[in-house]
MARROBA-644296 format. One record per atom (N, C-alpha, C, O, CB): residue number from 1; atom name; x, y, z. Coordinates in steps of 0.05 Angstrom, whole numbers. Each point is the difference from the previous one (the first is absolute). Glycine has a CB too. Example, Ala and Ser with C-alpha at 12.3 -4.5 7.8 and 13.67 -1.06 7.14 Angstrom:
2
- 1,N,264,-114,156 $
- 1,CA,-18,24,0 $
- 1,C,18,24,0 $
- 1,O,21,0,13 $
- 1,CB,-59,-23,12 $
- 2,N,31,44,-39 $
- 2,CA,16,24,1 $
- 2,C,-15,22,14 $
- 2,O,10,22,4 $
- 2,CB,14,-35,-47 $
END
This chain:
157
- 1,N,15,-23,4 $
- 1,CA,-13,24,-1 $
- 1,C,15,21,-6 $
- 1,O,-1,13,-21 $
- 1,CB,-25,-28,48 $
- 2,N,47,19,-2 $
- 2,CA,21,25,1 $
- 2,C,19,-13,-12 $
- 2,O,3,-25,1 $
- 2,CB,-11,51,40 $
- 3,N,28,-6,-58 $
- 3,CA,25,-13,-8 $
- 3,C,18,22,11 $
- 3,O,-6,24,1 $
- 3,CB,-9,-52,-47 $
- 4,N,37,19,54 $
- 4,CA,16,12,19 $
- 4,C,29,11,-21 $
- 4,O,12,-17,-12 $
- 4,CB,-34,-19,59 $
- 5,N,26,49,-49 $
- 5,CA,22,13,-21 $
- 5,C,4,28,-5 $
- 5,O,-14,16,11 $
- 5,CB,5,-52,-32 $
- 6,N,22,42,9 $
- 6,CA,11,31,-14 $
- 6,C,-28,6,-18 $
- 6,O,-12,-18,-13 $
- 6,CB,77,11,6 $
- 7,N,-71,30,9 $
- 7,CA,-21,12,-16 $
- 7,C,7,24,-16 $
- 7,O,-3,23,8 $
- 7,CB,-26,-39,24 $
- 8,N,41,8,-58 $
- 8,CA,10,23,-13 $
- 8,C,-25,19,-6 $
- 8,O,6,24,0 $
- 8,CB,35,-51,-21 $
- 9,N,-71,22,15 $
- 9,CA,-19,21,2 $
- 9,C,1,12,22 $
- 9,O,6,24,0 $
- 9,CB,-32,-43,-26 $
- 10,N,22,7,48 $
- 10,CA,6,13,27 $
- 10,C,16,24,0 $
- 10,O,-8,23,3 $
- 10,CB,5,-65,14 $
- 11,N,27,36,-20 $
- 11,CA,24,19,-4 $
- 11,C,-6,23,-20 $
- 11,O,9,22,6 $
- 11,CB,23,-62,3 $
- 12,N,-46,37,-34 $
- 12,CA,-2,11,-15 $
- 12,C,-22,27,13 $
- 12,O,5,24,-3 $
- 12,CB,13,-70,-31 $
- 13,N,-37,35,46 $
- 13,CA,-21,13,13 $
- 13,C,9,19,22 $
- 13,O,-9,22,4 $
- 13,CB,-17,-61,-15 $
- 14,N,47,26,24 $
- 14,CA,11,24,24 $
- 14,C,17,17,-6 $
- 14,O,6,18,16 $
- 14,CB,-11,-45,13 $
- 15,N,18,24,-54 $
- 15,CA,15,14,-13 $
- 15,C,-11,24,-8 $
- 15,O,9,22,4 $
- 15,CB,11,-57,-13 $
- 16,N,-44,28,-6 $
- 16,CA,-22,21,-13 $
- 16,C,-6,13,23 $
- 16,O,0,24,-3 $
- 16,CB,-22,-49,-35 $
- 17,N,16,17,63 $
- 17,CA,-13,14,21 $
- 17,C,29,13,17 $
- 17,O,-9,19,13 $
- 17,CB,-43,-54,-11 $
- 18,N,69,33,0 $
- 18,CA,20,11,20 $
- 18,C,19,19,-15 $
- 18,O,12,18,10 $
- 18,CB,-14,-60,21 $
- 19,N,3,36,-59 $
- 19,CA,18,21,-15 $
- 19,C,-9,28,3 $
- 19,O,15,18,7 $
- 19,CB,-6,-52,-42 $
- 20,N,-38,40,29 $
- 20,CA,-10,26,-2 $
- 20,C,-6,11,36 $
- 20,O,-3,24,6 $
- 20,CB,-22,-38,-63 $
- 21,N,25,-3,72 $
- 21,CA,1,10,23 $
- 21,C,26,4,15 $
- 21,O,2,14,20 $
- 21,CB,-43,-33,-22 $
- 22,N,62,7,-8 $
- 22,CA,29,7,6 $
- 22,C,5,31,-7 $
- 22,O,12,18,13 $
- 22,CB,4,-69,-23 $
- 23,N,-30,52,-15 $
- 23,CA,10,30,-14 $
- 23,C,-20,22,15 $
- 23,O,8,23,5 $
- 23,CB,6,-44,-59 $
- 24,N,-39,12,61 $
- 24,CA,-20,17,17 $
- 24,C,19,11,26 $
- 24,O,0,24,5 $
- 24,CB,-48,-54,-19 $
- 25,N,62,13,28 $
- 25,CA,12,10,23 $
- 25,C,15,26,-3 $
- 25,O,2,16,19 $
- 25,CB,-1,-61,-6 $
- 26,N,9,49,-36 $
- 26,CA,10,29,-12 $
- 26,C,-14,26,-11 $
- 26,O,7,23,-3 $
- 26,CB,22,-55,-6 $
- 27,N,-55,17,2 $
- 27,CA,-22,17,-10 $
- 27,C,-29,5,18 $
- 27,O,-21,8,-11 $
- 27,CB,42,-26,-33 $
- 28,N,-19,12,72 $
- 28,CA,-20,3,13 $
- 28,C,-18,27,-5 $
- 28,O,8,22,-7 $
- 28,CB,20,-52,36 $
- 29,N,-52,23,-24 $
- 29,CA,-17,33,-2 $
- 29,C,6,12,24 $
- 29,O,5,-11,21 $
- 29,CB,-47,0,-47 $
- 30,N,41,39,19 $
- 30,CA,3,16,25 $
- 30,C,-22,0,15 $
- 30,O,-22,6,-10 $
- 30,CB,51,20,-10 $
- 31,N,-26,-33,47 $
- 31,CA,-12,-1,28 $
- 31,C,-8,-26,6 $
- 31,O,-16,-4,19 $
- 31,CB,0,48,-20 $
- 32,N,27,-67,-15 $
- 32,CA,-7,-26,-2 $
- 32,C,-1,-14,36 $
- 32,O,-16,-15,9 $
- 32,CB,42,15,-68 $
- 33,N,-1,14,74 $
- 33,CA,0,-9,21 $
- 33,C,-21,13,20 $
- 33,O,-1,-14,20 $
- 33,CB,46,2,-34 $
- 34,N,-58,30,15 $
- 34,CA,-23,1,10 $
- 34,C,-24,-22,3 $
- 34,O,-11,-7,20 $
- 34,CB,29,46,-33 $
- 35,N,-22,-49,-20 $
- 35,CA,-14,-13,8 $
- 35,C,6,-35,6 $
- 35,O,-20,-14,2 $
- 35,CB,-4,56,-24 $
- 36,N,47,-51,26 $
- 36,CA,16,-18,11 $
- 36,C,-7,0,30 $
- 36,O,-7,-21,12 $
- 36,CB,41,28,-48 $
- 37,N,-30,17,47 $
- 37,CA,4,0,32 $
- 37,C,-28,-6,9 $
- 37,O,-2,-7,23 $
- 37,CB,43,43,-17 $
- 38,N,-68,-35,-26 $
- 38,CA,-24,-5,14 $
- 38,C,-6,-28,-15 $
- 38,O,-23,-2,-8 $
- 38,CB,5,55,21 $
- 39,N,33,-72,-17 $
- 39,CA,-12,-24,-13 $
- 39,C,-17,-18,22 $
- 39,O,6,3,24 $
- 39,CB,35,-4,-59 $
- 40,N,-58,-14,30 $
- 40,CA,-12,-17,22 $
- 40,C,25,-24,0 $
- 40,O,12,-11,-18 $
- 40,CB,-72,23,9 $
- 41,N,59,-14,38 $
- 41,CA,25,-26,6 $
- 41,C,-4,-31,-4 $
- 41,O,17,-18,-2 $
- 41,CB,-6,50,37 $
- 42,N,-38,-33,-35 $
- 42,CA,-8,-27,-10 $
- 42,C,-2,-5,-33 $
- 42,O,3,-22,-12 $
- 42,CB,-29,23,59 $
- 43,N,20,24,-59 $
- 43,CA,0,-6,-29 $
- 43,C,34,2,-10 $
- 43,O,9,-10,-20 $
- 43,CB,-64,32,14 $
- 44,N,66,-9,24 $
- 44,CA,30,4,-5 $
- 44,C,9,-37,9 $
- 44,O,18,-10,-13 $
- 44,CB,-11,77,29 $
- 45,N,-15,-77,-4 $
- 45,CA,17,-26,9 $
- 45,C,-13,-18,-19 $
- 45,O,13,-18,-10 $
- 45,CB,-2,26,64 $
- 46,N,-38,-6,-60 $
- 46,CA,-6,-16,-26 $
- 46,C,10,-4,-26 $
- 46,O,4,-21,-13 $
- 46,CB,-33,31,32 $
- 47,N,32,16,-26 $
- 47,CA,21,11,-21 $
- 47,C,29,-12,-1 $
- 47,O,9,-11,-20 $
- 47,CB,-35,54,27 $
- 48,N,39,-38,18 $
- 48,CA,25,-18,-4 $
- 48,C,1,-25,2 $
- 48,O,19,-12,-9 $
- 48,CB,-3,43,22 $
- 49,N,-36,-44,-1 $
- 49,CA,-4,-27,4 $
- 49,C,-5,-15,-28 $
- 49,O,11,-22,-5 $
- 49,CB,-30,33,54 $
- 50,N,1,1,-68 $
- 50,CA,-5,1,-20 $
- 50,C,27,-4,-21 $
- 50,O,5,-21,-13 $
- 50,CB,-45,47,35 $
- 51,N,55,-2,-22 $
- 51,CA,20,0,-12 $
- 51,C,23,-20,2 $
- 51,O,14,-4,-19 $
- 51,CB,-31,44,20 $
- 52,N,20,-49,16 $
- 52,CA,23,-19,9 $
- 52,C,-12,-27,-9 $
- 52,O,13,-17,-11 $
- 52,CB,6,44,55 $
- 53,N,-46,-28,-38 $
- 53,CA,-7,-28,-5 $
- 53,C,-1,0,-35 $
- 53,O,12,-17,-13 $
- 53,CB,-42,9,64 $
- 54,N,13,28,-63 $
- 54,CA,0,-6,-27 $
- 54,C,25,0,-8 $
- 54,O,4,-16,-18 $
- 54,CB,-45,33,10 $
- 55,N,63,-3,14 $
- 55,CA,26,1,-14 $
- 55,C,12,-25,-1 $
- 55,O,11,-10,-20 $
- 55,CB,-6,54,34 $
- 56,N,-7,-55,10 $
- 56,CA,10,-30,8 $
- 56,C,-13,-17,-17 $
- 56,O,15,-11,-17 $
- 56,CB,-9,18,64 $
- 57,N,-31,-13,-49 $
- 57,CA,-18,-18,-19 $
- 57,C,7,6,-26 $
- 57,O,1,-20,-14 $
- 57,CB,-39,17,44 $
- 58,N,43,22,-41 $
- 58,CA,-5,6,-29 $
- 58,C,26,-19,-7 $
- 58,O,1,-15,-20 $
- 58,CB,-27,70,15 $
- 59,N,48,-53,22 $
- 59,CA,24,-5,-11 $
- 59,C,9,-28,3 $
- 59,O,19,-10,-12 $
- 59,CB,-10,55,19 $
- 60,N,-29,-58,14 $
- 60,CA,5,-35,9 $
- 60,C,-14,-17,-8 $
- 60,O,5,-22,10 $
- 60,CB,6,30,23 $
- 61,N,-30,-8,-50 $
- 61,CA,-14,-14,-14 $
- 61,C,-3,5,-27 $
- 61,O,-11,20,-8 $
- 61,CB,-4,-26,46 $
- 62,N,24,-15,-55 $
- 62,CA,-3,-8,-30 $
- 62,C,-15,5,-14 $
- 62,O,1,3,-25 $
- 62,CB,13,-27,33 $
- 63,N,-45,27,16 $
- 63,CA,-28,-1,-16 $
- 63,C,-5,25,-19 $
- 63,O,-21,2,-13 $
- 63,CB,-1,-28,54 $
- 64,N,40,44,-42 $
- 64,CA,-4,31,-13 $
- 64,C,15,-1,-20 $
- 64,O,-5,19,-15 $
- 64,CB,-2,8,50 $
- 65,N,30,-46,-46 $
- 65,CA,7,-4,-26 $
- 65,C,-16,-2,-18 $
- 65,O,-24,3,5 $
- 65,CB,54,-18,11 $
- 66,N,-24,9,-39 $
- 66,CA,-11,-2,-26 $
- 66,C,-8,-29,-2 $
- 66,O,18,-17,-2 $
- 66,CB,10,55,-17 $
- 67,N,-49,-44,18 $
- 67,CA,-14,-29,-5 $
- 67,C,-14,-4,-28 $
- 67,O,-5,16,-18 $
- 67,CB,-4,-17,68 $
- 68,N,3,-32,-48 $
- 68,CA,-14,3,-29 $
- 68,C,-23,10,3 $
- 68,O,-16,3,18 $
- 68,CB,34,-38,-37 $
- 69,N,-17,43,-16 $
- 69,CA,-24,15,-1 $
- 69,C,-30,-6,9 $
- 69,O,-9,-23,-1 $
- 69,CB,37,35,-31 $
- 70,N,-44,9,40 $
- 70,CA,-25,-8,13 $
- 70,C,-12,22,1 $
- 70,O,13,20,-5 $
- 70,CB,-1,-56,30 $
- 71,N,-43,36,-17 $
- 71,CA,-16,24,9 $
- 71,C,11,13,20 $
- 71,O,-3,24,0 $
- 71,CB,-34,-42,-12 $
- 72,N,51,8,31 $
- 72,CA,11,21,17 $
- 72,C,15,17,-4 $
- 72,O,3,15,19 $
- 72,CB,-9,-39,1 $
- 73,N,21,30,-43 $
- 73,CA,20,16,-12 $
- 73,C,-17,31,-2 $
- 73,O,10,23,-4 $
- 73,CB,18,-70,-25 $
- 74,N,-48,41,31 $
- 74,CA,-17,24,3 $
- 74,C,3,15,25 $
- 74,O,-5,24,0 $
- 74,CB,-25,-46,-29 $
- 75,N,36,11,49 $
- 75,CA,4,11,25 $
- 75,C,33,12,-2 $
- 75,O,6,23,8 $
- 75,CB,-45,-60,19 $
- 76,N,54,21,-37 $
- 76,CA,25,14,-1 $
- 76,C,4,28,-18 $
- 76,O,14,19,7 $
- 76,CB,1,-67,2 $
- 77,N,-29,46,-34 $
- 77,CA,1,21,-21 $
- 77,C,-20,21,22 $
- 77,O,5,24,-3 $
- 77,CB,-1,-56,-56 $
- 78,N,-23,27,77 $
- 78,CA,-12,23,12 $
- 78,C,27,10,20 $
- 78,O,9,23,-2 $
- 78,CB,-68,-42,-1 $
- 79,N,68,2,18 $
- 79,CA,21,11,20 $
- 79,C,21,14,-16 $
- 79,O,10,19,12 $
- 79,CB,-18,-56,22 $
- 80,N,17,32,-58 $
- 80,CA,20,19,-13 $
- 80,C,-15,21,-13 $
- 80,O,14,15,-12 $
- 80,CB,19,-50,4 $
- 81,N,-60,41,6 $
- 81,CA,-13,19,-10 $
- 81,C,-1,23,30 $
- 81,O,4,24,-3 $
- 81,CB,-32,-59,-40 $
- 82,N,22,23,66 $
- 82,CA,-2,16,19 $
- 82,C,34,6,13 $
- 82,O,4,17,17 $
- 82,CB,-60,-37,-10 $
- 83,N,73,7,-16 $
- 83,CA,26,11,6 $
- 83,C,6,21,-22 $
- 83,O,9,22,6 $
- 83,CB,7,-65,16 $
- 84,N,-22,33,-50 $
- 84,CA,6,31,-21 $
- 84,C,-14,22,7 $
- 84,O,8,21,-11 $
- 84,CB,-4,-45,-29 $
- 85,N,-26,27,59 $
- 85,CA,-20,18,4 $
- 85,C,21,12,24 $
- 85,O,7,23,-1 $
- 85,CB,-63,-48,-16 $
- 86,N,62,13,33 $
- 86,CA,18,8,17 $
- 86,C,26,10,-2 $
- 86,O,11,13,19 $
- 86,CB,-35,-38,-5 $
- 87,N,38,20,-40 $
- 87,CA,26,14,-6 $
- 87,C,-12,27,-20 $
- 87,O,12,21,-2 $
- 87,CB,27,-72,4 $
- 88,N,-64,47,-13 $
- 88,CA,-3,27,-13 $
- 88,C,-14,16,23 $
- 88,O,-2,24,-6 $
- 88,CB,-2,-41,-46 $
- 89,N,-5,12,75 $
- 89,CA,-1,20,17 $
- 89,C,23,11,12 $
- 89,O,-2,24,3 $
- 89,CB,-35,-42,1 $
- 90,N,56,7,2 $
- 90,CA,25,4,8 $
- 90,C,23,23,-27 $
- 90,O,16,18,4 $
- 90,CB,-28,-77,28 $
- 91,N,6,49,-53 $
- 91,CA,6,16,-17 $
- 91,C,-23,32,-3 $
- 91,O,9,21,-9 $
- 91,CB,17,-74,-12 $
- 92,N,-41,52,25 $
- 92,CA,-15,21,0 $
- 92,C,5,18,36 $
- 92,O,-1,24,2 $
- 92,CB,-38,-55,-45 $
- 93,N,42,22,56 $
- 93,CA,8,3,28 $
- 93,C,28,21,-5 $
- 93,O,3,23,7 $
- 93,CB,-25,-78,14 $
- 94,N,38,39,-32 $
- 94,CA,35,11,-1 $
- 94,C,-2,20,-18 $
- 94,O,13,21,3 $
- 94,CB,15,-62,4 $
- 95,N,-45,37,-29 $
- 95,CA,-4,30,-23 $
- 95,C,-14,23,15 $
- 95,O,5,23,-8 $
- 95,CB,-14,-51,-37 $
- 96,N,-8,23,67 $
- 96,CA,-15,17,15 $
- 96,C,11,25,19 $
- 96,O,24,-2,3 $
- 96,CB,-46,-40,-7 $
- 97,N,13,58,12 $
- 97,CA,6,21,19 $
- 97,C,11,-18,25 $
- 97,O,20,7,14 $
- 97,CB,-60,30,-31 $
- 98,N,28,-57,21 $
- 98,CA,7,-17,21 $
- 98,C,-22,11,29 $
- 98,O,9,5,22 $
- 98,CB,50,-11,-47 $
- 99,N,-77,8,21 $
- 99,CA,-16,12,23 $
- 99,C,-14,-25,14 $
- 99,O,-1,-22,-11 $
- 99,CB,-7,70,-14 $
- 100,N,-2,-45,49 $
- 100,CA,-18,-23,12 $
- 100,C,-21,-11,-19 $
- 100,O,-1,-24,-5 $
- 100,CB,8,43,49 $
- 101,N,-25,1,-55 $
- 101,CA,-15,-5,-17 $
- 101,C,5,-15,-25 $
- 101,O,-17,-13,-11 $
- 101,CB,5,46,32 $
- 102,N,37,-29,-30 $
- 102,CA,15,-16,-24 $
- 102,C,6,-29,12 $
- 102,O,0,-20,-13 $
- 102,CB,25,65,-9 $
- 103,N,-19,-44,50 $
- 103,CA,11,-27,13 $
- 103,C,-27,-19,0 $
- 103,O,-2,-24,-6 $
- 103,CB,44,48,41 $
- 104,N,-63,-5,-27 $
- 104,CA,-21,-20,5 $
- 104,C,-25,4,-23 $
- 104,O,-24,4,4 $
- 104,CB,39,-4,53 $
- 105,N,-2,-2,-81 $
- 105,CA,-23,0,-25 $
- 105,C,-4,-29,-4 $
- 105,O,12,-21,8 $
- 105,CB,3,67,-35 $
- 106,N,-36,-40,9 $
- 106,CA,-10,-35,-9 $
- 106,C,11,2,-34 $
- 106,O,9,19,-11 $
- 106,CB,-67,-28,48 $
- 107,N,54,-11,-46 $
- 107,CA,9,-5,-26 $
- 107,C,-24,-20,-21 $
- 107,O,-14,-16,13 $
- 107,CB,68,21,12 $
- 108,N,-57,-2,-44 $
- 108,CA,-24,-20,-13 $
- 108,C,-27,2,21 $
- 108,O,-17,-18,-4 $
- 108,CB,57,-23,-19 $
- 109,N,-45,57,39 $
- 109,CA,-22,-8,15 $
- 109,C,4,-14,26 $
- 109,O,-18,-9,14 $
- 109,CB,-1,9,-55 $
- 110,N,48,-2,47 $
- 110,CA,2,-18,27 $
- 110,C,12,21,11 $
- 110,O,18,13,-10 $
- 110,CB,-11,-65,2 $
- 111,N,-23,58,34 $
- 111,CA,14,17,21 $
- 111,C,24,-6,12 $
- 111,O,10,-22,-6 $
- 111,CB,-48,32,15 $
- 112,N,53,11,11 $
- 112,CA,24,-4,5 $
- 112,C,20,-21,-12 $
- 112,O,14,-16,13 $
- 112,CB,-35,34,21 $
- 113,N,20,-15,-64 $
- 113,CA,15,-22,-13 $
- 113,C,23,-14,12 $
- 113,O,4,-24,-4 $
- 113,CB,-18,46,-30 $
- 114,N,31,-4,50 $
- 114,CA,27,-10,11 $
- 114,C,-5,-20,23 $
- 114,O,18,-16,5 $
- 114,CB,5,60,-16 $
- 115,N,-49,-45,27 $
- 115,CA,2,-16,15 $
- 115,C,-19,-21,-13 $
- 115,O,8,-23,5 $
- 115,CB,8,53,33 $
- 116,N,-37,-28,-52 $
- 116,CA,-20,-19,-5 $
- 116,C,15,-16,-26 $
- 116,O,2,-24,3 $
- 116,CB,-48,55,16 $
- 117,N,54,-21,-40 $
- 117,CA,12,-20,-21 $
- 117,C,15,-18,5 $
- 117,O,-7,-20,-13 $
- 117,CB,5,48,-8 $
- 118,N,25,-31,38 $
- 118,CA,15,-18,7 $
- 118,C,-10,-24,18 $
- 118,O,6,-24,-1 $
- 118,CB,23,61,-8 $
- 119,N,-44,-25,24 $
- 119,CA,-20,-21,14 $
- 119,C,-18,-22,-12 $
- 119,O,0,-23,7 $
- 119,CB,0,60,17 $
- 120,N,-15,-25,-45 $
- 120,CA,-15,-16,-22 $
- 120,C,23,-14,-15 $
- 120,O,-3,-24,-5 $
- 120,CB,-40,58,-1 $
- 121,N,64,-22,-1 $
- 121,CA,17,-14,-19 $
- 121,C,3,-24,16 $
- 121,O,-9,-20,-10 $
- 121,CB,33,59,-16 $
- 122,N,-12,-43,50 $
- 122,CA,10,-24,20 $
- 122,C,-23,-13,2 $
- 122,O,1,-25,-3 $
- 122,CB,35,45,32 $
- 123,N,-61,-9,-24 $
- 123,CA,-21,-13,2 $
- 123,C,-3,-17,-23 $
- 123,O,3,-24,5 $
- 123,CB,-19,57,23 $
- 124,N,10,-26,-50 $
- 124,CA,-2,-16,-27 $
- 124,C,26,-19,-3 $
- 124,O,-4,-20,-13 $
- 124,CB,-24,60,-12 $
- 125,N,48,-38,32 $
- 125,CA,28,-13,1 $
- 125,C,-4,-29,18 $
- 125,O,9,-22,-6 $
- 125,CB,19,72,4 $
- 126,N,-44,-44,22 $
- 126,CA,-9,-20,14 $
- 126,C,-19,-18,-1 $
- 126,O,0,-21,11 $
- 126,CB,17,45,4 $
- 127,N,-35,-13,-30 $
- 127,CA,-27,-12,-8 $
- 127,C,18,-20,-28 $
- 127,O,-1,-25,-2 $
- 127,CB,-47,75,18 $
- 128,N,60,-32,-32 $
- 128,CA,14,-20,-24 $
- 128,C,19,-23,14 $
- 128,O,4,-21,-13 $
- 128,CB,-2,64,-26 $
- 129,N,9,-40,59 $
- 129,CA,15,-20,7 $
- 129,C,-8,-24,19 $
- 129,O,12,-20,7 $
- 129,CB,16,55,-17 $
- 130,N,-54,-25,15 $
- 130,CA,-22,-13,18 $
- 130,C,18,-8,26 $
- 130,O,5,-24,6 $
- 130,CB,-40,4,-48 $
- 131,N,46,46,57 $
- 131,CA,14,-3,16 $
- 131,C,-18,18,30 $
- 131,O,1,25,2 $
- 131,CB,46,-33,-46 $
- 132,N,-57,-7,58 $
- 132,CA,-17,13,24 $
- 132,C,16,18,11 $
- 132,O,-8,22,6 $
- 132,CB,-18,-58,4 $
- 133,N,54,26,-6 $
- 133,CA,17,17,23 $
- 133,C,5,30,-8 $
- 133,O,-2,18,16 $
- 133,CB,28,-62,-4 $
- 134,N,-21,45,-38 $
- 134,CA,0,21,-13 $
- 134,C,-27,20,3 $
- 134,O,0,24,7 $
- 134,CB,32,-54,-36 $
- 135,N,-49,18,24 $
- 135,CA,-30,9,-1 $
- 135,C,-3,12,29 $
- 135,O,-6,24,2 $
- 135,CB,-14,-63,-36 $
- 136,N,25,21,57 $
- 136,CA,-3,18,19 $
- 136,C,18,19,7 $
- 136,O,-8,22,10 $
- 136,CB,-15,-51,1 $
- 137,N,54,22,-15 $
- 137,CA,14,19,8 $
- 137,C,-8,30,-22 $
- 137,O,3,20,12 $
- 137,CB,36,-63,9 $
- 138,N,-46,46,-45 $
- 138,CA,-16,19,-5 $
- 138,C,-17,11,6 $
- 138,O,-3,24,-4 $
- 138,CB,15,-36,-11 $
- 139,N,-32,-5,30 $
- 139,CA,-25,16,11 $
- 139,C,5,16,24 $
- 139,O,-13,20,6 $
- 139,CB,-14,-55,-24 $
- 140,N,54,21,37 $
- 140,CA,8,15,25 $
- 140,C,15,31,-8 $
- 140,O,-3,21,12 $
- 140,CB,10,-72,14 $
- 141,N,12,44,-52 $
- 141,CA,8,24,-8 $
- 141,C,-20,19,-13 $
- 141,O,1,25,2 $
- 141,CB,39,-49,-5 $
- 142,N,-59,11,-11 $
- 142,CA,-18,25,-10 $
- 142,C,-18,11,23 $
- 142,O,-4,24,2 $
- 142,CB,1,-44,-52 $
- 143,N,-6,3,67 $
- 143,CA,-7,20,23 $
- 143,C,13,23,13 $
- 143,O,-11,21,6 $
- 143,CB,-6,-55,-1 $
- 144,N,40,27,-2 $
- 144,CA,19,18,15 $
- 144,C,8,24,-17 $
- 144,O,-1,24,8 $
- 144,CB,18,-63,19 $
- 145,N,-8,31,-56 $
- 145,CA,9,19,-21 $
- 145,C,-14,22,-17 $
- 145,O,7,22,-7 $
- 145,CB,15,-57,7 $
- 146,N,-46,19,-3 $
- 146,CA,-23,21,-12 $
- 146,C,-7,9,29 $
- 146,O,6,23,5 $
- 146,CB,-31,-46,-55 $
- 147,N,17,11,69 $
- 147,CA,-9,18,23 $
- 147,C,11,25,7 $
- 147,O,-14,20,5 $
- 147,CB,5,-58,10 $
- 148,N,38,35,-16 $
- 148,CA,16,21,7 $
- 148,C,-3,22,-22 $
- 148,O,-6,23,5 $
- 148,CB,37,-56,22 $
- 149,N,-27,26,-48 $
- 149,CA,-1,17,-22 $
- 149,C,-26,7,-10 $
- 149,O,-2,16,-19 $
- 149,CB,42,-34,9 $
- 150,N,-59,9,21 $
- 150,CA,-31,10,0 $
- 150,C,-4,24,14 $
- 150,O,-10,21,-8 $
- 150,CB,-6,-65,7 $
- 151,N,27,37,25 $
- 151,CA,-1,25,24 $
- 151,C,12,19,-12 $
- 151,O,-13,20,-6 $
- 151,CB,15,-42,47 $
- 152,N,26,20,-47 $
- 152,CA,10,27,-14 $
- 152,C,-7,5,-19 $
- 152,O,8,23,-3 $
- 152,CB,22,-25,17 $
- 153,N,-43,-4,-33 $
- 153,CA,-12,10,-22 $
- 153,C,-25,18,9 $
- 153,O,-5,22,-12 $
- 153,CB,23,-64,-15 $
- 154,N,-37,32,51 $
- 154,CA,-19,21,5 $
- 154,C,9,28,12 $
- 154,O,-9,22,-7 $
- 154,CB,-18,-61,13 $
- 155,N,46,32,12 $
- 155,CA,15,15,14 $
- 155,C,13,27,-26 $
- 155,O,3,24,4 $
- 155,CB,9,-74,38 $
- 156,N,-8,40,-61 $
- 156,CA,13,16,-22 $
- 156,C,-17,14,-14 $
- 156,O,4,23,-6 $
- 156,CB,28,-53,2 $
- 157,N,-57,13,-4 $
- 157,CA,-25,14,-17 $
- 157,C,-19,14,24 $
- 157,O,-21,12,-6 $
- 157,CB,20,-53,-37 $
END
């Protein structure tokens, strides 16, 4: 059911996630620290737990690697679509004035795209790989990550 080993698709998704975030550390929106100081501690705990679990799980199961062609490839394509939207979100952000509104903007009708798109991408990857552990980790991550950013979004707008 679950196959231990290295997942190159998982690594690719983590790179697509982490590279823009590393660049962002040098291009944070002005006033971001104010919002961080007011984060809900429970949501922060869920976010951090979900980040760790998701990062480990996508790397240690080969279930996410390419498999024989089947209808479940639709889930992998949707996962890549969400990651593509995530990358477009970051390109738009880095080209913007980098305000809090830019940071918490949506894309293609998806609100707070920087938080929602990667969560949906990893959820679809979990469905593609039939991996309940990733799905659970992503739900934990999503509650924390989207919850935190939704609260910031409400404050900004």
